[in-house]
Residue, then its C-alpha position, 0 to 999 in steps of 0.5 A: x378883486x381890482x389890481x390896486x387891492x391885489x398891489x395893496x395885499x402884495x405890499x402887506x405880504x412883503x412887509x409881514x415876510x419882512x418882520x416875521x421871525x417865523x417866516x424867516x426861520x422857515x426859509x432858511x437855506x438849510x431846509x431841504x424841502x422847497x419853501x415859498x410865498x405867492x401873492x393872491x395872483x400865485x406870483x412868487x414873492x419869497x423862495x428858499x434855496x431849495x426851490x431854486x435848485x429844483x427849479x433851476x431859477x434864481x430868486x430873482x427870476x422866480x420873483x418875475x414868475x407865477x406858478x402857472x408859468x412852471x406847471x406843465x399844461x396837463x396839470x395846469x387846470x388842477x393846480x389852479x383850482x387847488x390855488x383858489x381853494x387855498x385863497x378861501x382858508x383851506x389847506x390843500x395837498x396835491x402833486x404836480x409836475x413842473x418844467x424847469x429852466x433846463x426844460x426837465x419835468x420834475x414831479x413835486x409833491x405840494x402843500x398849499x396854506x393860506x397866509x393870514x394876516x388881520x384876519x385877511x388872506x393876503x397869499x398862500x405858503x408853498x411846500x414842495x417836496x421833489x418826488x421825481x426819483x420816488x415816482x420813477x422808482x414806483x413807475x419801475x416797480x410797477x412795470x417790473x410787477x406788471x412784467x412779472x405777473x405777465x411772465x407768471x401768468x403765461x408761463x410754461x410752468x405751474x406756479x403757486x404761492x402759499x402761506x401757512x400751506x394754503x394756496x393764495x396765489x396760482x397761475x392758470x397752468x398751476x390750476x391745470x396741473x392741480x386738476x382745477x378747471x380755473x384758478x379759484x378751484x386751488x385757491x385756499x387748498x392745503x398744498x399738502x393734499x396735492x402732495x400726500x405722499x411727500x409729507x416729510x419733504x414739504x416740511x423740510x422744504x417749509x423749514x428751509x423757507x423759514x430760513x430764507x433757503x430755496x429747495x433743490x428740484x424734486x421730481x414728485x407725483x402730485x395727486x390732482x383734485x380728480x385723484x389723478x397722479x402726474x409726474x412733475x418737479x417741485x422747487x420752493x422759493x421763499x418770497x413775500x406776498x402782500x407784505x407777509x412771508x410766503x412760499x414760491x412753488x415752481x411746478x413743472x410737468x414732466x409727464x412727456x420727458x418720462x415717457x421719453x425717458x422710458x422709451x429710450x430705455x426701453x430702446x437700450x434694453x432691446x439693444x442690449x438684449x440683440x446684442x447678447x442674443x448671439x451668445x445666448x443662442x450659442x449657450x442654448x444650442x449646447x443643452x439642446x444638442x445634449x437633450x437631442x442626443x439623449x432623446x435619439x438614444x431613448x428613441x432607438x432603445x439603446x443604452x437607456x438609462x434612468x440617469x438620462x432624465x436628470x441630465x435632460x432636466x438640468x439642461x432644460x432648467x439652465x435654458x429656462x434661466x437664461x431665457x427668463x433673464x432675457x425676457x425680463x430684461x426685454x420686457x418694459x415694466x413700471x418702476x417697482x421699488x423693492x428691497x433686493x439683495x444686490x449680490x443675488x441680482x448680480x448673480x443673475x446678471x453674471x448668468x446672463x452675460x457669461x455667454x457672451x464672455x465665453x464667446x469673447x474668451x473672458x472669464x467672470x470672476x466674482x467676490x461676494x460679501x458674506x451676508x445678503x446686502x439689500x437696496x431699495x431698487x427697481x430690479x430689472x433696471x439695476x440689471x440693465x446697469x450691470x449688464x451695460x457696464x459688464x458688456x463694455x468690459x467684455x468688449x474692452x478685453x480683446x478676446x482674453x482676460x479676466x473681469x473682476x465683480x466685487x461686492x463689498x460695503x463702502x460704509x454701514x450705509x452704502x454698498x459698492x459694486x467694483x467691475x474691474x477689466x483687464x483691457x488697455x484703458x480709456x484715453x482721458x478725452x474719451x473718459x471725460x465725454x463718457x455718458x454724453x448722449x449718442x457719444x460712442x467709439x463703437x462701430x455700431x454703438x448707440x451712445x445711450x448705454x452709459x447715459x441711461x445707466x447713469x440716469x438709472x442710479x441717479x433715480x436710485x440715489x446712487x453713484x457711478x465713478x470710473x477710474x482708467x489707466x493702462x492696466x484696465x477700467x474699474x466701474x465703481x457702482x455705489x447705492x445706499x443700503x436699505x432695511x427690508x423691515x423698514 
């Protein structure tokens, strides 16, 4: 196209813009979008106020420019192609980036359409929308999503997302924890198949998720695809996945932690058993001495009486009870939760600790509830809790006084065992630290006894409170009451 023809078309375009009410309307300053018109060479003829704000150039300055003077180099070829298509009569839509007068990059969403007068294309209309902020936010969102996905994929915890209880997303760790060789092995599976024992917990967690609430951290056993069970902690969080409501599961393997915890408990059991050994040895020596004396009498044939057998039998039974309780405490056992009468458990513990109390000139006094009170418990671990606190009470008495054990119903749903001593009390600064690992005021103490006891109570849904003053210390052990027929 020769220069004379180009100039002619520009003049015609300028006249059309000047006389057209439609053009006047769209180029009003109130328009938020950038409106402009270019001649067939791409030079600006008119631009509205939004164009000036976006580019930083005035109307007069823009009239000296072509669009190619503003477009960044990497986008120029594509924009030139789109412009020439517009001159053939086609409407073009595209995105590009310009450099403003202050040398800042501005992202635009552009629509170009031909200006046709008397069946002749004399220029191009343009509408541009500033999408810089939108693009920045989208970029940040993509970076955030990429980072989030990377964190999930490399997380030491398993992550699954479910919709209608079906697994729709899983990371590699979750696949391993659920027993799959690859992620695809667990996709589409009903999450309840991995948590067969905890249907009521799942229903509650899904119900909370529907209300937009996250669950507490639950310690459960997962049934893997190969039917092997492992110990895990699970937390559920409501989320959105692929624009629909979903539930986000965090699954943490606690197998090693459970093993370490069991080792710590068993170590504490052996420590307690060793501390009780001296008293038990003293207690067993008395019946052995009596039996030995009767045996010597029987052997000599002097003063032989039939009643000797009942005395010997009673003394042997007494030793048997003490030794069986000691062995039950020291022997590592799996968690076995059964309905047990808490008062029966406490009687066995009194039998076991009475010898140590006698050595310290301490009296153990019991006050029981008139009826059996059942709790769902691991009997051995509950014994360990009572022994730990009774032993501490004995050591606090300084070789005299009475320890009172009281069993009473707190309400219809819980029972409380109070262990009261007559020691000098525990200073507040020490009381606040009781239960910390390896914190002890005893010369040969491990600092684990109370901590282990608190952990056992946590697993029994129980609670321990300790109150102390100059008149002594009271340890209150509260447990939920169970019904054996449940």
